[in-house]
MDAnalysis code that builds the backbone (N, CA, C; Angstrom):
import MDAnalysis as mda
import numpy as np

u = mda.Universe.empty(459, n_residues=153, atom_resindex=np.repeat(np.arange(153), 3), trajectory=True)
u.add_TopologyAttr("name", ["N", "CA", "C"] * 153)
u.add_TopologyAttr("resid", np.arange(1, 154))
u.add_TopologyAttr("resname", ["MET", "THR", "LEU", "ASN", "GLN", "LEU", "HIS", "ASN", "ALA", "TYR", "LEU", "GLY", "GLU", "LEU", "TYR", "GLY", "ILE", "SER", "PHE", "PHE", "THR", "THR", "PHE", "ILE", "GLU", "GLN", "TYR", "SER", "ASP", "PRO", "ARG", "HIS", "ASN", "ASN", "LYS", "TRP", "GLN", "ALA", "LEU", "LEU", "GLU", "VAL", "GLU", "ILE", "ILE", "THR", "ALA", "LYS", "GLU", "LEU", "LYS", "LEU", "ALA", "LEU", "ILE", "PRO", "LEU", "GLY", "ILE", "THR", "CYS", "PRO", "ASP", "TYR", "ASP", "GLN", "LYS", "MET", "ALA", "GLN", "GLN", "GLY", "ILE", "GLU", "ASP", "ALA", "ASN", "LYS", "TRP", "ILE", "HIS", "LEU", "PRO", "TRP", "THR", "ALA", "LEU", "ILE", "ASP", "THR", "MET", "VAL", "VAL", "TRP", "VAL", "ALA", "PRO", "TYR", "GLN", "GLN", "ARG", "TYR", "GLN", "GLN", "GLN", "SER", "ASP", "ASN", "ALA", "GLN", "GLN", "TYR", "HIS", "GLU", "LEU", "PHE", "ASN", "LEU", "ILE", "ALA", "ASP", "HIS", "GLU", "ASN", "ALA", "ILE", "TYR", "ASP", "PHE", "LEU", "VAL", "ALA", "GLU", "GLN", "ALA", "HIS", "SER", "PRO", "ASN", "SER", "LEU", "GLN", "ILE", "LEU", "GLN", "HIS", "PHE", "ILE", "ASP", "ASN", "HIS", "THR", "LEU"])
u.atoms.positions = np.array([
    [0.882, -1.299, 0.017],
    [-0.002, 0.005, 0.009],
    [0.879, 1.279, -0.032],
    [1.956, 1.287, 0.703],
    [2.754, 2.445, 0.847],
    [3.461, 2.791, -0.491],
    [3.977, 1.894, -1.164],
    [4.539, 2.216, -2.511],
    [3.422, 2.641, -3.445],
    [2.267, 2.087, -3.382],
    [1.231, 2.542, -4.232],
    [0.773, 3.984, -3.985],
    [0.716, 4.376, -2.720],
    [0.577, 5.806, -2.347],
    [1.596, 6.647, -2.962],
    [2.782, 6.235, -2.846],
    [3.902, 7.030, -3.470],
    [3.860, 7.164, -4.824],
    [3.454, 6.049, -5.533],
    [3.336, 6.003, -7.072],
    [2.205, 7.013, -7.491],
    [1.021, 6.917, -6.713],
    [-0.122, 7.767, -6.917],
    [0.314, 9.138, -6.690],
    [1.133, 9.506, -5.746],
    [1.567, 10.854, -5.552],
    [2.458, 11.409, -6.805],
    [3.279, 10.457, -7.204],
    [4.060, 10.778, -8.423],
    [3.088, 11.044, -9.625],
    [2.216, 10.307, -9.886],
    [1.199, 10.523, -10.949],
    [0.532, 11.920, -10.720],
    [0.248, 12.128, -9.496],
    [-0.403, 13.439, -9.190],
    [0.452, 14.592, -9.491],
    [1.824, 14.485, -9.459],
    [2.703, 15.496, -9.893],
    [2.618, 15.663, -11.360],
    [2.451, 14.566, -12.158],
    [2.341, 14.789, -13.619],
    [1.105, 15.433, -13.853],
    [0.083, 15.219, -13.175],
    [-1.245, 15.868, -13.253],
    [-1.026, 17.390, -12.959],
    [-0.381, 17.693, -11.895],
    [-0.101, 19.094, -11.540],
    [0.663, 19.819, -12.455],
    [1.635, 19.181, -13.148],
    [2.586, 19.801, -14.165],
    [1.591, 20.214, -15.318],
    [0.744, 19.350, -15.820],
    [-0.120, 19.635, -16.819],
    [-1.178, 20.673, -16.430],
    [-1.685, 20.634, -15.300],
    [-2.590, 21.629, -14.816],
    [-2.004, 23.014, -14.706],
    [-0.766, 23.137, -14.096],
    [-0.188, 24.584, -14.061],
    [0.326, 25.041, -15.360],
    [0.832, 24.100, -16.268],
    [1.323, 24.467, -17.564],
    [0.098, 25.085, -18.315],
    [-1.095, 24.516, -18.226],
    [-2.182, 25.003, -18.895],
    [-2.574, 26.519, -18.470],
    [-2.347, 26.792, -17.221],
    [-2.570, 28.079, -16.689],
    [-1.559, 29.077, -17.150],
    [-0.201, 28.588, -17.199],
    [0.864, 29.347, -17.749],
    [0.595, 29.769, -19.203],
    [0.050, 28.878, -19.946],
    [-0.202, 29.046, -21.345],
    [-1.408, 29.828, -21.707],
    [-2.366, 29.749, -20.792],
    [-3.649, 30.211, -21.228],
    [-4.309, 31.321, -20.296],
    [-3.873, 31.492, -19.094],
    [-4.504, 32.299, -18.171],
    [-4.452, 33.845, -18.670],
    [-5.609, 34.454, -18.460],
    [-5.749, 35.821, -19.197],
    [-4.935, 36.907, -18.415],
    [-4.574, 36.713, -17.223],
    [-3.954, 37.857, -16.495],
    [-2.524, 37.464, -16.228],
    [-1.672, 38.206, -17.175],
    [-0.238, 37.864, -17.081],
    [0.497, 38.390, -15.872],
    [-0.328, 39.120, -14.929],
    [0.448, 39.585, -13.707],
    [0.641, 38.296, -12.750],
    [0.042, 37.258, -13.080],
    [0.192, 36.035, -12.172],
    [1.185, 34.972, -12.736],
    [1.708, 35.200, -14.019],
    [2.543, 34.177, -14.506],
    [3.689, 33.699, -13.650],
    [4.255, 34.640, -12.917],
    [5.384, 34.203, -11.976],
    [4.813, 33.269, -10.935],
    [3.582, 33.482, -10.567],
    [3.079, 32.511, -9.531],
    [2.719, 31.113, -10.112],
    [2.189, 31.166, -11.286],
    [1.903, 29.883, -11.997],
    [3.298, 29.275, -12.266],
    [4.238, 29.910, -12.630],
    [5.697, 29.301, -12.857],
    [6.216, 28.759, -11.623],
    [5.971, 29.399, -10.447],
    [6.509, 28.866, -9.172],
    [5.799, 27.606, -8.819],
    [4.436, 27.668, -8.991],
    [3.617, 26.443, -8.732],
    [4.000, 25.280, -9.530],
    [4.296, 25.588, -10.827],
    [4.788, 24.439, -11.697],
    [6.161, 23.925, -11.208],
    [7.055, 24.819, -10.867],
    [8.395, 24.389, -10.380],
    [8.244, 23.544, -9.237],
    [7.268, 23.835, -8.267],
    [7.142, 22.969, -7.093],
    [6.737, 21.483, -7.549],
    [5.880, 21.422, -8.547],
    [5.350, 20.077, -9.125],
    [6.580, 19.411, -9.663],
    [7.311, 20.099, -10.530],
    [8.416, 19.526, -11.274],
    [9.569, 18.966, -10.241],
    [9.829, 19.759, -9.326],
    [10.892, 19.369, -8.341],
    [10.316, 18.100, -7.622],
    [9.106, 18.142, -7.156],
    [8.578, 16.977, -6.402],
    [8.606, 15.809, -7.331],
    [8.199, 15.755, -8.453],
    [8.117, 14.718, -9.341],
    [9.496, 14.160, -9.613],
    [10.498, 15.055, -9.774],
    [11.820, 14.525, -10.072],
    [12.414, 13.788, -8.746],
    [12.230, 14.368, -7.553],
    [12.660, 13.648, -6.355],
    [11.885, 12.303, -6.140],
    [10.657, 12.317, -6.423],
    [9.895, 11.090, -6.219],
    [10.469, 9.956, -7.194],
    [10.552, 10.440, -8.415],
    [11.066, 9.564, -9.444],
    [12.430, 8.910, -9.158],
    [13.317, 9.811, -8.703],
    [14.727, 9.334, -8.299],
    [14.671, 8.215, -7.202],
    [13.682, 8.381, -6.239],
    [13.634, 7.482, -5.164],
    [12.849, 6.260, -5.503],
    [11.766, 6.363, -6.390],
    [10.946, 5.256, -6.735],
    [11.459, 4.232, -7.688],
    [12.176, 4.748, -8.625],
    [12.766, 3.855, -9.602],
    [13.587, 2.721, -9.072],
    [14.455, 2.961, -8.072],
    [15.296, 1.940, -7.489],
    [14.459, 0.947, -6.708],
    [13.167, 1.393, -6.350],
    [12.357, 0.470, -5.655],
    [11.491, -0.367, -6.634],
    [11.661, -0.238, -7.889],
    [11.040, -1.019, -8.925],
    [9.771, -0.414, -9.374],
    [9.618, 0.828, -9.017],
    [8.266, 1.538, -9.457],
    [8.452, 2.163, -10.814],
    [7.731, 2.037, -11.771],
    [7.816, 2.612, -13.060],
    [7.286, 4.082, -12.934],
    [8.049, 5.025, -13.310],
    [7.755, 6.419, -13.326],
    [7.964, 7.136, -14.566],
    [6.887, 7.009, -15.513],
    [7.074, 7.696, -16.833],
    [7.114, 9.125, -16.741],
    [7.825, 9.733, -17.673],
    [7.927, 11.225, -17.707],
    [6.582, 11.844, -18.077],
    [5.663, 11.115, -18.725],
    [4.367, 11.529, -19.138],
    [3.386, 10.447, -18.979],
    [2.177, 10.939, -18.635],
    [1.036, 9.967, -18.451],
    [-0.131, 10.601, -19.107],
    [-0.573, 10.046, -20.269],
    [-1.735, 10.607, -21.014],
    [-2.927, 10.943, -20.224],
    [-3.257, 9.969, -19.333],
    [-4.547, 10.084, -18.555],
    [-4.378, 11.285, -17.501],
    [-3.250, 11.326, -16.901],
    [-3.074, 12.372, -15.896],
    [-2.937, 13.767, -16.651],
    [-2.178, 13.792, -17.726],
    [-2.022, 15.019, -18.503],
    [-3.462, 15.675, -18.960],
    [-4.273, 14.674, -19.529],
    [-5.566, 15.064, -19.979],
    [-6.542, 15.552, -18.877],
    [-6.362, 14.936, -17.712],
    [-7.204, 15.307, -16.546],
    [-6.764, 16.640, -15.995],
    [-5.438, 16.934, -15.987],
    [-4.893, 18.212, -15.632],
    [-5.400, 19.264, -16.543],
    [-5.452, 19.077, -17.739],
    [-5.807, 20.074, -18.792],
    [-7.320, 20.399, -18.608],
    [-8.082, 19.250, -18.491],
    [-9.592, 19.353, -18.369],
    [-9.844, 20.146, -17.087],
    [-9.282, 19.775, -15.993],
    [-9.642, 20.561, -14.753],
    [-9.140, 21.988, -14.784],
    [-8.026, 22.326, -15.387],
    [-7.607, 23.668, -15.527],
    [-8.578, 24.447, -16.417],
    [-9.145, 23.879, -17.446],
    [-10.052, 24.541, -18.248],
    [-11.444, 24.725, -17.666],
    [-11.758, 24.100, -16.593],
    [-12.962, 24.439, -15.873],
    [-12.801, 25.621, -15.138],
    [-11.694, 26.141, -14.794],
    [-11.468, 27.291, -13.900],
    [-10.743, 28.410, -14.622],
    [-10.207, 28.160, -15.796],
    [-9.267, 29.126, -16.434],
    [-9.867, 30.507, -16.623],
    [-11.197, 30.547, -16.788],
    [-11.920, 31.726, -17.060],
    [-12.137, 32.589, -15.881],
    [-11.922, 32.003, -14.645],
    [-12.158, 32.818, -13.375],
    [-11.203, 33.912, -13.111],
    [-11.673, 35.108, -12.637],
    [-10.685, 36.042, -12.199],
    [-9.875, 35.610, -10.985],
    [-8.693, 36.186, -10.776],
    [-7.791, 35.744, -9.857],
    [-8.319, 35.313, -8.465],
    [-9.139, 36.293, -7.905],
    [-9.701, 36.086, -6.516],
    [-10.531, 34.947, -6.434],
    [-11.475, 34.695, -7.424],
    [-12.435, 33.693, -7.394],
    [-11.680, 32.323, -7.642],
    [-10.698, 32.425, -8.538],
    [-9.889, 31.238, -8.790],
    [-9.113, 30.779, -7.512],
    [-8.481, 31.687, -6.828],
    [-7.782, 31.289, -5.574],
    [-8.716, 30.761, -4.556],
    [-9.893, 31.372, -4.364],
    [-10.933, 30.838, -3.441],
    [-11.328, 29.397, -3.779],
    [-11.562, 29.179, -5.088],
    [-11.932, 27.813, -5.615],
    [-10.783, 26.882, -5.311],
    [-9.531, 27.281, -5.494],
    [-8.387, 26.361, -5.292],
    [-8.125, 26.028, -3.913],
    [-8.316, 26.975, -3.069],
    [-8.117, 26.720, -1.598],
    [-9.016, 25.576, -1.078],
    [-10.242, 25.622, -1.574],
    [-11.266, 24.513, -1.129],
    [-10.797, 23.219, -1.884],
    [-10.300, 23.275, -2.993],
    [-9.978, 22.084, -3.752],
    [-8.701, 21.410, -3.298],
    [-7.742, 22.290, -2.863],
    [-6.491, 21.672, -2.412],
    [-6.550, 21.204, -0.999],
    [-7.382, 21.789, -0.169],
    [-7.428, 21.449, 1.249],
    [-7.489, 20.049, 1.561],
    [-8.339, 19.113, 0.985],
    [-8.307, 17.779, 1.386],
    [-7.109, 17.035, 0.925],
    [-6.475, 17.447, -0.184],
    [-5.237, 16.799, -0.422],
    [-4.151, 17.147, 0.459],
    [-4.104, 18.371, 0.925],
    [-3.100, 18.831, 1.900],
    [-3.249, 17.977, 3.213],
    [-4.516, 17.789, 3.662],
    [-4.822, 17.101, 4.805],
    [-4.438, 15.650, 4.643],
    [-4.678, 15.022, 3.490],
    [-4.507, 13.573, 3.274],
    [-2.957, 13.334, 3.295],
    [-2.260, 14.180, 2.495],
    [-0.761, 14.002, 2.418],
    [-0.078, 14.178, 3.815],
    [-0.559, 15.263, 4.559],
    [-0.045, 15.393, 5.811],
    [-0.305, 14.159, 6.780],
    [-1.441, 13.672, 6.725],
    [-1.880, 12.464, 7.524],
    [-0.952, 11.343, 7.123],
    [-0.736, 11.123, 5.729],
    [0.036, 10.021, 5.296],
    [1.478, 10.201, 5.845],
    [1.993, 11.391, 5.851],
    [3.299, 11.715, 6.286],
    [3.444, 11.478, 7.781],
    [2.457, 11.890, 8.477],
    [2.449, 11.615, 9.961],
    [2.368, 10.211, 10.409],
    [1.749, 9.256, 9.539],
    [1.459, 7.952, 9.835],
    [2.392, 6.950, 9.158],
    [3.364, 7.554, 8.353],
    [4.235, 6.618, 7.507],
    [5.107, 5.828, 8.369],
    [5.097, 4.517, 8.088],
    [5.956, 3.523, 8.773],
    [7.278, 3.293, 8.048],
    [7.152, 3.648, 6.737],
    [8.377, 3.465, 5.893],
    [8.433, 4.721, 4.976],
    [9.537, 4.932, 4.397],
    [9.678, 5.968, 3.389],
    [9.382, 7.373, 3.983],
    [9.827, 7.628, 5.094],
    [9.382, 8.943, 5.838],
    [9.721, 10.141, 4.893],
    [10.965, 10.051, 4.416],
    [11.468, 11.271, 3.635],
    [10.493, 11.488, 2.472],
    [10.057, 10.612, 1.774],
    [9.212, 10.778, 0.560],
    [7.897, 11.234, 1.043],
    [7.322, 10.570, 2.067],
    [5.999, 11.141, 2.476],
    [6.153, 12.575, 2.995],
    [7.286, 12.867, 3.565],
    [7.526, 14.264, 4.077],
    [7.598, 15.172, 2.880],
    [8.215, 14.831, 1.821],
    [8.354, 15.477, 0.623],
    [7.017, 15.836, 0.103],
    [6.207, 14.865, -0.069],
    [4.883, 15.002, -0.680],
    [4.026, 15.914, 0.202],
    [4.092, 15.723, 1.443],
    [3.366, 16.654, 2.404],
    [3.935, 18.159, 2.286],
    [5.269, 18.246, 2.272],
    [5.871, 19.594, 2.253],
    [5.407, 20.321, 0.968],
    [5.314, 19.547, -0.125],
    [4.951, 20.184, -1.420],
    [3.520, 20.583, -1.432],
    [2.679, 19.832, -0.847],
    [1.186, 20.110, -0.772],
    [0.990, 21.327, 0.202],
    [1.776, 21.218, 1.334],
    [1.585, 22.245, 2.310],
    [2.069, 23.693, 1.794],
    [3.135, 23.571, 0.941],
    [3.585, 24.879, 0.260],
    [2.567, 25.388, -0.652],
    [2.015, 24.583, -1.437],
    [0.856, 25.027, -2.360],
    [-0.291, 25.518, -1.551],
    [-0.858, 24.867, -0.638],
    [-1.981, 25.234, 0.104],
    [-1.619, 26.483, 0.974],
    [-0.421, 26.592, 1.617],
    [-0.126, 27.878, 2.228],
    [0.002, 28.996, 1.297],
    [0.572, 28.789, 0.105],
    [0.627, 29.812, -0.802],
    [-0.822, 30.303, -1.156],
    [-1.649, 29.409, -1.482],
    [-3.040, 29.845, -1.917],
    [-3.738, 30.545, -0.702],
    [-3.630, 30.087, 0.559],
    [-4.237, 30.853, 1.616],
    [-3.573, 32.151, 1.814],
    [-2.307, 32.302, 1.571],
    [-1.676, 33.654, 1.651],
    [-2.187, 34.535, 0.571],
    [-2.353, 33.905, -0.643],
    [-2.904, 34.799, -1.780],
    [-4.364, 35.247, -1.401],
    [-5.176, 34.290, -0.886],
    [-6.499, 34.605, -0.409],
    [-6.516, 35.766, 0.526],
    [-5.529, 35.811, 1.323],
    [-5.410, 36.924, 2.373],
    [-4.663, 38.123, 1.836],
    [-4.339, 38.166, 0.601],
    [-3.662, 39.188, -0.158],
    [-2.308, 39.548, 0.576],
    [-1.625, 38.423, 0.967],
    [-0.388, 38.636, 1.492],
    [0.699, 38.967, 0.463],
    [1.502, 40.043, 0.639],
    [2.532, 40.384, -0.267],
    [3.781, 39.389, -0.285],
    [3.768, 38.406, 0.592],
    [4.746, 37.460, 0.710],
    [4.416, 36.056, 0.279],
    [3.317, 35.873, -0.339],
    [2.834, 34.568, -0.768],
    [3.772, 33.792, -1.571],
    [4.447, 34.441, -2.598],
    [5.344, 33.777, -3.405],
    [6.493, 33.352, -2.697],
    [6.896, 33.911, -1.606],
    [8.119, 33.391, -0.814],
    [7.838, 32.027, -0.228],
    [6.554, 31.657, 0.067],
    [6.306, 30.276, 0.405],
    [6.708, 29.242, -0.516],
    [6.351, 29.466, -1.783],
    [6.784, 28.610, -2.851],
    [8.226, 28.609, -3.108],
    [8.767, 29.819, -3.132],
    [10.229, 29.933, -3.260],
    [10.997, 29.226, -2.214],
    [10.565, 29.221, -1.006],
    [11.244, 28.522, 0.071],
    [11.318, 27.068, -0.177],
    [10.127, 26.419, -0.605],
    [10.118, 24.963, -0.962],
    [11.094, 24.762, -2.172],
    [11.038, 25.611, -3.182],
    [12.011, 25.388, -4.418],
    [13.340, 25.507, -3.903],
    [13.713, 26.471, -3.029],
    [15.153, 26.588, -2.609],
    [15.573, 25.449, -1.756],
    [14.677, 24.794, -1.045],
    [15.015, 23.763, -0.074],
    [15.145, 22.386, -0.834],
    [14.480, 22.320, -1.921],
    [14.353, 21.085, -2.744],
    [15.080, 21.028, -4.053],
    [15.720, 22.144, -4.450],
    [16.399, 22.049, -5.685],
    [17.586, 21.118, -5.658],
    [17.600, 20.237, -6.553],
    [18.692, 19.163, -6.618],
    [19.958, 19.756, -7.079],
])
């Protein structure tokens, strides 16, 4: 079950890469491109770290997954028309259960603590960024940058 959870998290990163790439390419307000880019970087870094750890464990980690990519694009297209404030409000509610699930998995991990911590840290960074954006914090981007700086290989 543990390796399956980690593999699913990896596939979730591929989904997130597709999701955030869609926003980078199509979101109408260019003032937020740096935020989309930072969110994408969090997903890419997490996927790379997971892949490096999972392959030696015998887990196949493709660089691309058609199903996850398509789902990411479809989900992004549901919200891409929203203005920034409404989009952030929507994403806070959407990300919250994932943040809670990944933190709980990390807290309860019997094996692979570092990987579960990575997954939780990544989701916490995204969630904390979104909550900071919702609160109009001028420092929201620093949350993502902190994760990026701490996890750049």
